[in-house]
C-alpha positions in Angstrom: -20.0 113.6 -76.2 -20.8 115.8 -73.3 -18.6 118.8 -72.9 -18.1 121.6 -70.5 -15.6 124.5 -70.5 -13.8 125.1 -67.2 -11.7 128.1 -66.4 -8.1 128.3 -65.1 -9.5 130.3 -62.1 -11.8 127.4 -61.3 -9.0 124.9 -61.4 -7.3 126.6 -58.5 -10.5 126.5 -56.4 -11.8 123.0 -57.3 -11.5 121.2 -53.9 -13.9 123.6 -52.3 -16.8 125.8 -53.4 -15.6 127.3 -56.6 -15.9 131.0 -57.3 -16.4 130.8 -61.1 -19.9 131.3 -62.5 -21.5 128.8 -64.8 -22.8 130.3 -68.0 -24.8 128.3 -70.5 -24.1 129.4 -74.1 -27.4 129.7 -76.0 -25.5 128.7 -79.2 -24.3 125.4 -77.7 -26.1 122.1 -78.3 -27.8 120.4 -75.3 -24.6 118.4 -74.8 -22.4 121.4 -74.1 -22.0 123.6 -71.1 -19.7 126.6 -70.7 -18.2 127.2 -67.3 -16.6 130.7 -67.6 -14.7 132.6 -65.0 -14.7 136.4 -64.5 -11.7 136.7 -66.8 -13.4 134.7 -69.6 -10.9 131.8 -69.5 -12.1 128.4 -70.8 -10.9 124.8 -70.9 -12.7 121.8 -72.4 -13.6 118.7 -70.4 -15.3 115.5 -71.6 -17.7 113.8 -69.3 -18.0 110.0 -69.2 -19.5 108.5 -72.3 -22.3 106.7 -70.3 -23.8 110.2 -69.5 -24.8 110.5 -73.1 -26.5 107.0 -73.5 -29.9 106.9 -75.2 -32.6 105.9 -72.7 -34.3 103.8 -75.5 -31.2 101.6 -75.7 -31.5 100.8 -72.0 -35.2 100.1 -72.2 -34.6 97.7 -75.0 -32.5 95.4 -72.9 -34.0 92.0 -72.1 -33.8 92.7 -68.4 -35.8 95.9 -69.0 -38.5 94.3 -71.1 -38.8 91.4 -68.7 -38.3 92.7 -65.2 -38.2 96.6 -65.1 -41.1 98.9 -65.7 -42.1 102.5 -65.0 -43.9 103.1 -61.7 -47.2 104.3 -62.8 -48.3 104.7 -59.2 -45.6 107.2 -58.4 -47.2 110.4 -57.0 -44.0 112.6 -57.3 -44.1 115.6 -59.6 -41.6 115.6 -62.4 -40.2 118.9 -61.2 -36.5 119.0 -60.2 -36.2 121.4 -57.3 -33.2 123.6 -56.7 -31.2 123.8 -53.5 -28.5 126.0 -52.1 -24.9 125.0 -52.4 -24.7 124.6 -48.7 -27.5 122.0 -48.9 -25.6 120.0 -51.6 -22.4 120.2 -49.5 -24.2 119.1 -46.4 -25.8 116.1 -48.2 -22.4 115.0 -49.6 -20.8 115.2 -46.1 -23.6 113.1 -44.6 -23.2 110.2 -47.0 -21.7 107.2 -45.2 -18.6 107.0 -47.4 -14.9 106.5 -46.8 -14.0 108.2 -50.1 -13.9 112.0 -50.3 -17.0 113.6 -51.8 -15.9 117.1 -52.7 -18.2 119.8 -53.9 -17.5 122.4 -56.6 -19.2 123.8 -59.7 -18.2 120.8 -61.9 -19.7 118.4 -59.4 -22.8 120.5 -59.3 -23.0 120.5 -63.1 -22.9 116.6 -63.0 -25.5 116.5 -60.3 -27.7 118.8 -62.3 -27.4 116.5 -65.3 -28.3 113.4 -63.4 -31.2 115.0 -61.6 -32.3 116.9 -64.7 -31.9 115.7 -68.2 -30.8 112.2 -67.1 -33.5 111.7 -64.5 -35.2 108.9 -66.5 -31.9 107.2 -66.8 -31.4 107.5 -63.0 -34.9 106.0 -62.5 -34.0 103.1 -64.7 -30.6 102.6 -62.9 -32.4 102.5 -59.6 -34.5 99.7 -60.8 -31.6 97.8 -62.4 -29.5 98.3 -59.3 -31.6 95.6 -57.6 -29.9 93.1 -60.0 -26.4 94.4 -60.0 -25.6 96.1 -56.7 -25.5 92.8 -54.6 -23.0 91.4 -57.1 -20.9 94.6 -56.9 -21.0 94.7 -53.1 -20.0 91.1 -52.8 -17.0 91.6 -55.0 -15.9 94.8 -53.3 -16.3 93.2 -49.9 -14.1 90.3 -51.0 -11.3 92.8 -51.5 -12.3 95.0 -48.5 -12.9 98.1 -50.7 -15.2 101.0 -50.0 -18.8 100.0 -51.0 -19.4 103.4 -52.6 -17.3 102.1 -55.5 -20.4 100.1 -56.5 -21.5 103.3 -58.3 -18.5 103.2 -60.6 -20.5 101.2 -63.2 -23.1 104.0 -63.2 -20.7 106.3 -64.9 -18.9 103.6 -66.8 -21.8 101.8 -68.5 -25.1 103.2 -67.0 -25.6 99.6 -65.7 -25.8 98.3 -69.3 -24.0 94.9 -69.3 -23.6 94.9 -73.1 -22.2 98.4 -73.3 -19.2 98.9 -75.6 -17.5 102.3 -75.7 -16.0 104.0 -78.7 -12.6 102.9 -77.5 -13.7 99.2 -77.2 -14.1 99.1 -73.4 -16.8 96.5 -72.7 -19.3 95.4 -70.1 -20.6 96.9 -66.8 -17.1 97.8 -65.7 -15.9 98.8 -69.1 -12.7 96.8 -69.2 -10.3 97.4 -72.1 -9.1 94.2 -73.7 -5.6 94.2 -72.3 -6.6 95.1 -68.8 -9.4 92.5 -68.8 -7.0 89.7 -69.8 -4.5 90.9 -67.2 -7.1 90.4 -64.5 -8.1 86.9 -65.7 -11.0 87.7 -68.0 -11.0 85.4 -71.0 -11.6 87.0 -74.3 -11.6 85.2 -77.6 -13.7 84.8 -80.7 -16.5 83.0 -78.8 -16.2 84.3 -75.2 -15.9 87.8 -73.7 -15.9 87.5 -69.9 -15.8 91.3 -69.6 -19.6 91.0 -70.2 -20.0 88.6 -67.3 -21.4 90.6 -64.4 -19.9 88.4 -61.7 -16.5 87.7 -63.2 -16.0 91.3 -64.3 -17.0 92.6 -60.9 -14.4 90.5 -59.1 -11.8 91.5 -61.8 -12.7 95.2 -61.2 -12.4 94.9 -57.5 -9.0 93.2 -57.9 -7.8 96.0 -60.2 -9.1 98.8 -57.9 -7.3 97.1 -55.0 -4.1 97.1 -56.9 -4.5 100.7 -57.9 -5.0 101.7 -54.3 -1.7 100.0 -53.3 0.0 102.1 -56.0 -1.6 105.5 -55.2 -3.0 105.3 -51.7 -5.7 107.9 -52.6 -9.2 106.9 -53.8 -9.7 109.9 -56.1 -6.5 109.0 -57.9 -7.6 105.3 -57.9 -10.8 106.0 -59.8 -9.1 108.5 -62.0 -6.5 105.8 -62.9 -9.4 103.4 -63.5 -10.5 105.8 -66.2 -7.3 106.8 -67.9 -4.7 104.3 -66.7 -2.0 104.6 -64.0 0.5 105.8 -66.6 -1.5 109.0 -67.2 -1.9 109.6 -63.5 1.8 109.2 -62.9 2.5 111.6 -65.8 0.2 114.2 -64.3 1.8 113.7 -60.8 5.2 114.4 -62.3 4.0 117.5 -64.1 2.4 118.8 -60.9 5.7 118.5 -59.1 5.2 115.1 -57.5 2.0 115.9 -55.4 -0.4 113.0 -55.2 -3.7 114.9 -55.0 -6.4 114.6 -57.7 -7.5 118.2 -57.5 -3.9 119.5 -57.7 -3.0 117.3 -60.7 -6.4 118.1 -62.2 -5.1 120.5 -64.9 -2.7 117.8 -66.2 -5.2 115.0 -66.6 -6.9 113.9 -69.9 -10.1 115.8 -70.6 -12.5 113.0 -69.7 -10.6 112.2 -66.5 -11.2 115.8 -65.4 -14.9 115.0 -65.5 -14.7 111.5 -64.2 -14.3 112.1 -60.4 -17.0 114.8 -60.4 -19.3 112.5 -62.3 -18.6 109.7 -59.8 -19.4 112.0 -56.9 -22.6 113.1 -58.7 -23.6 109.5 -59.3 -23.2 108.7 -55.6 -25.4 111.8 -54.8 -28.1 110.9 -57.4 -28.4 107.3 -56.3 -28.8 108.4 -52.7 -30.8 111.6 -52.9 -33.1 110.8 -55.8 -36.2 111.3 -53.7 -35.3 114.9 -52.9 -35.3 115.5 -56.7 -38.7 113.8 -57.3 -37.1 110.8 -59.2 -39.2 107.6 -58.9 -37.3 104.3 -59.1 -38.7 102.0 -61.8 -40.4 98.9 -60.5 -38.4 95.7 -60.5 -39.7 92.2 -60.5 -36.6 90.2 -59.5 -36.0 87.2 -61.8 -36.3 83.7 -60.5 -33.2 82.0 -59.1 -30.7 80.6 -61.6 -28.5 77.5 -61.7 -25.7 76.6 -63.9 -25.4 73.5 -66.2 -21.8 72.7 -67.2 -21.5 71.8 -70.9 -18.7 69.7 -72.3 -19.3 70.3 -76.0 -20.3 73.1 -78.3 -24.0 73.9 -78.1 -25.8 76.8 -79.8 -28.4 78.9 -78.1 -30.7 78.3 -81.1 -30.6 74.5 -80.5 -31.4 74.9 -76.8 -34.2 77.4 -77.5 -35.7 75.2 -80.2 -35.7 72.0 -78.2 -36.5 73.3 -74.8 -38.8 76.1 -75.7 -36.7 78.7 -74.1 -36.6 82.4 -75.0 -33.3 82.9 -76.9 -33.1 86.5 -75.5 -33.3 85.0 -72.0 -30.3 82.8 -72.8 -28.4 85.7 -74.1 -29.2 87.9 -71.1 -28.2 85.2 -68.6 -25.1 84.2 -70.5 -23.7 87.5 -71.9 -20.1 86.3 -72.1 -20.9 84.2 -75.2 -20.3 86.4 -78.2 -21.7 84.1 -80.9 -24.6 82.4 -79.1 -22.4 79.3 -78.7 -21.5 77.6 -75.4 -17.9 76.5 -76.3 -17.8 73.2 -74.4 -15.4 71.6 -76.8 -12.6 74.0 -75.6 -13.3 73.6 -71.8 -16.2 72.7 -69.5 -18.4 75.7 -69.9 -21.3 77.1 -67.8 -24.8 77.6 -69.2 -26.9 79.7 -66.8 -30.6 79.0 -66.7 -33.6 79.9 -64.5 -33.8 77.4 -61.7 -37.2 76.1 -63.0 -35.7 75.4 -66.4 -32.7 73.4 -65.4 -34.7 70.2 -65.1 -36.2 70.7 -68.6 -32.7 71.1 -70.1 -31.5 67.9 -68.4 -34.5 65.9 -69.5 -34.1 67.1 -73.1 -30.3 67.4 -73.4 -30.0 64.3 -75.6 -32.3 66.0 -78.1 -30.4 69.2 -77.9 -27.1 67.5 -78.6 -28.8 65.4 -81.4 -29.5 68.6 -83.3 -25.8 69.2 -83.5 -25.1 65.6 -84.5 -23.5 64.7 -81.1 -24.3 61.9 -78.6 -25.5 62.4 -75.1 -23.0 62.7 -72.3 -23.7 63.4 -68.6 -23.7 67.0 -67.6 -23.0 68.6 -64.2 -25.3 71.0 -62.5 -23.9 73.8 -60.3 -26.5 75.1 -57.9 -26.4 78.3 -55.8 -23.1 77.9 -53.9 -21.3 76.5 -57.0 -20.9 73.0 -55.7 -21.0 70.4 -58.5 -23.7 67.8 -58.5 -23.8 64.9 -61.0 -27.3 64.8 -62.6 -29.3 62.8 -62.0 -28.2 61.8 -58.4 -28.2 58.1 -57.8 -29.8 56.6 -54.6 -30.4 58.1 -51.1 -27.5 58.9 -48.8 -27.5 60.1 -45.1 -25.0 61.8 -42.9 -24.9 62.0 -39.1 -23.9 65.5 -37.9 -20.6 65.7 -35.9 -19.6 68.4 -33.5 -18.4 71.5 -35.2 -19.8 70.6 -38.6 -21.8 73.2 -40.7 -24.4 72.6 -43.3 -22.2 74.2 -46.0 -19.3 72.0 -45.0 -21.4 68.9 -45.2 -22.8 70.0 -48.6 -19.2 70.4 -50.0 -18.3 66.9 -48.6 -21.0 65.3 -50.6 -20.7 67.5 -53.6 -24.1 69.1 -53.2 -25.5 72.4 -51.8 -26.9 73.6 -48.5 -30.2 74.5 -50.1 -30.5 71.0 -51.6 -30.0 69.5 -48.1 -32.4 71.9 -46.6 -35.0 70.8 -49.2 -34.4 67.1 -48.7 -34.8 67.5 -44.9 -37.5 70.1 -44.7 -35.2 72.6 -42.9 -36.0 76.3 -42.9 -32.5 77.5 -42.0 -28.9 76.3 -42.0 -29.1 75.5 -38.3 -28.2 71.9 -37.5 -27.4 70.0 -34.3 -24.8 67.4 -33.3 -26.2 63.9 -33.8 -28.8 65.0 -36.3 -29.3 62.5 -39.3 -29.5 64.4 -42.6 -30.4 63.1 -46.0 -27.7 64.4 -48.4 -28.9 62.7 -51.6 
């Protein structure tokens, strides 16, 4: 666990450049930093657990082994340059954010950790962000939240979708069991949707939106995300009713005192990595994926054996399934596959089901915009475009997708014209 010691003098000066000096105790381990004021006062703070993750655990993920690799052509030195406090403050001010990006010695300590000892982790997260940031941004946009919140999973999970904290928080957004269920994430013996990047991102955006309606201050929102709204309300009462993160700071749990500074530092590191000679890892984006809907229990091992798929790929694309089983007997359940492999599964589905002693039933394929298509489609069908119609609307009408219609008609975009005859099947 990462620890620092913060003085009472520093607490009073936190919103601006603090006057306390940072002294590293030679007797401390690498995970401990002492921040001591002129009077020698100290107070312990815990930093987010993800700031202590082992880099090897991130590199062993399927997504790392398959799509992320070090940039051997990077010509940057491995030296982490130092800058003046004014330079750090100016960079934080220039970031295009709605949320306050305060500067103080604790923020500086977090920045130093990300750009120093954790620089390889930052390099990895910059590569992994190509997968996850579009998902985060889409969910945040849906709830009209500040997009800088997309860096919250940096300090929650280090962008590890399988991360589980000591307290049992799970997934990219580190949902606790009760909170996850409250926001619609199913968790049972076979399924844990806290590990699903898309579903968990929308649940997190919903939760953050609710917290903002309660507190009306983004620093308090992300602090509440860490320790729960009850602890924030308790700290507000102890501080005399003031709703200001830096003023209630002394009354917060130890990890929450390091949480907002770590969030600010994560925003800084993910934006100013070049200035610190950090090279993003190379990313080969995976092929597009489609979803096959399964109406019976199917084990990953059956699918891998019959179809020749990598079982690690199945686990990576379907992280919500805790026991390598798609629980279709309970409800129609999605199996996500690379686009190129969907046809293979459909062709061999009877053999897959035969391994489990079941008989073949039709499956549904959900492609790209989540419209359901019965597979295989029967016969050709055409549609004449009417005034005001869109390609997406036509796709929904015929239970297909815009991309499928584009493919059938050789279209390069979604632009269509009134009177145009389109093949929809």
